[in-house]
C-alpha positions as CSV (number, residue, x, y, z in Angstrom):
1,M,20.0,-29.7,-20.8
2,T,17.8,-26.9,-19.4
3,K,14.2,-27.7,-18.5
4,W,11.4,-25.3,-19.0
5,I,7.6,-25.0,-18.5
6,V,5.9,-23.0,-21.1
7,L,2.3,-21.9,-20.3
8,V,0.0,-21.0,-23.1
9,E,-3.4,-19.4,-22.2
10,A,-5.9,-19.7,-25.1
11,S,-9.6,-19.4,-25.8
12,C,-12.0,-20.5,-28.5
13,A,-12.8,-17.6,-30.8
14,E,-16.4,-18.9,-31.3
15,P,-17.8,-20.3,-28.0
16,A,-20.6,-22.1,-29.9
17,R,-17.9,-24.2,-31.6
18,E,-16.0,-25.1,-28.4
19,D,-16.4,-28.8,-28.8
20,E,-14.9,-28.6,-32.3
21,F,-12.0,-26.4,-30.9
22,N,-11.2,-28.9,-28.1
23,E,-11.3,-31.8,-30.5
24,W,-8.8,-30.0,-32.9
25,Y,-6.6,-28.9,-30.0
26,N,-6.4,-32.3,-28.4
27,Y,-6.1,-34.5,-31.4
28,V,-4.5,-32.3,-34.1
29,H,-2.7,-29.3,-32.6
30,L,-1.0,-31.0,-29.6
31,P,0.4,-33.9,-31.7
32,D,1.7,-31.4,-34.2
33,V,3.4,-29.3,-31.5
34,L,4.9,-32.4,-30.0
35,E,6.7,-33.1,-33.3
36,T,9.1,-30.4,-32.0
37,P,12.0,-32.5,-30.6
38,Q,12.6,-30.2,-27.6
39,I,8.9,-30.3,-26.5
40,V,8.6,-33.5,-24.5
41,S,5.0,-33.3,-23.1
42,A,1.9,-31.2,-23.1
43,V,-1.0,-31.0,-20.6
44,R,-4.3,-29.0,-21.0
45,Y,-6.5,-27.5,-18.3
46,E,-9.7,-25.6,-18.3
47,N,-10.2,-22.4,-16.2
48,I,-13.8,-22.8,-15.0
49,D,-14.1,-19.1,-14.1
50,P,-11.7,-17.0,-16.3
51,A,-11.4,-13.3,-15.6
52,D,-11.5,-10.8,-18.5
53,G,-8.5,-11.1,-20.6
54,Q,-7.6,-14.6,-19.4
55,G,-7.7,-17.6,-21.5
56,K,-10.3,-20.3,-20.8
57,Y,-7.7,-23.0,-21.4
58,L,-4.2,-23.4,-20.2
59,T,-1.7,-25.7,-21.9
60,T,1.6,-26.5,-20.1
61,Y,4.4,-27.6,-22.3
62,E,7.5,-29.3,-20.9
63,V,10.5,-28.2,-22.9
64,E,14.1,-29.5,-22.7
65,A,16.4,-27.1,-24.5
66,D,19.5,-25.0,-23.7
67,D,18.2,-22.4,-26.2
68,L,14.5,-21.9,-25.7
69,Q,14.2,-19.4,-28.6
70,A,15.7,-21.9,-31.0
71,A,13.1,-24.5,-29.8
72,F,10.3,-21.9,-30.4
73,A,11.7,-21.2,-33.8
74,E,11.7,-24.9,-34.6
75,S,8.1,-25.3,-33.4
76,E,7.0,-22.3,-35.5
77,R,8.6,-23.9,-38.6
78,I,6.7,-27.2,-38.0
79,L,3.4,-25.4,-37.3
80,E,3.8,-23.2,-40.5
81,K,4.1,-26.4,-42.5
82,K,1.0,-27.8,-40.7
83,A,-0.9,-24.7,-41.6
84,V,-0.1,-25.2,-45.3
85,E,-1.6,-28.7,-44.9
86,G,-4.8,-27.2,-43.4
87,R,-4.1,-28.4,-39.8
88,M,-4.5,-25.0,-38.1
89,S,-7.8,-23.7,-36.8
90,E,-9.3,-20.2,-37.0
91,L,-10.8,-20.9,-33.6
92,L,-7.5,-20.6,-31.8
93,Q,-7.2,-17.3,-29.8
94,V,-3.9,-17.2,-27.9
95,C,-4.1,-14.9,-24.9
96,S,-0.6,-15.3,-23.5
97,V,2.6,-17.3,-23.6
98,T,4.9,-17.4,-20.5
99,S,8.1,-19.4,-20.0
100,F,9.7,-20.6,-16.8
101,K,13.2,-22.0,-16.4
102,Q,13.4,-24.9,-13.9
103,L,15.5,-24.1,-10.9
104,H,14.9,-27.1,-8.7
105,S,13.0,-30.4,-8.7
106,L,11.9,-32.7,-5.9
107,S,9.9,-35.9,-6.2
108,K,7.8,-37.5,-3.6
109,S,9.1,-40.9,-2.6
110,I,6.7,-43.6,-1.5
111,S,8.0,-46.3,0.8
112,I,6.0,-49.5,1.2
113,R,6.4,-51.4,4.4
């Protein structure tokens, strides 16, 4: 199984509603996205000094899929259903989506003496 990291830069369309946006993103959107079987984890970060055109927030998604486009299509189908249920937010402003295929992994081992 091929491993990927997908980076999504996003901002809140209305900065005055940023708390509402973050609440929705953390507790509605991320659980909805994680219903996609190939997406195994998600972590959010905040850019404390974004440049023009950059998103204020970065979400990293760990994906395990031999066909990344099929995983994206499955995620889109799930999110379209969620939108019909009223679970999307007009505050979401996606700035960029970038995918990286894992080439190598190394973990730090801790030895206790």
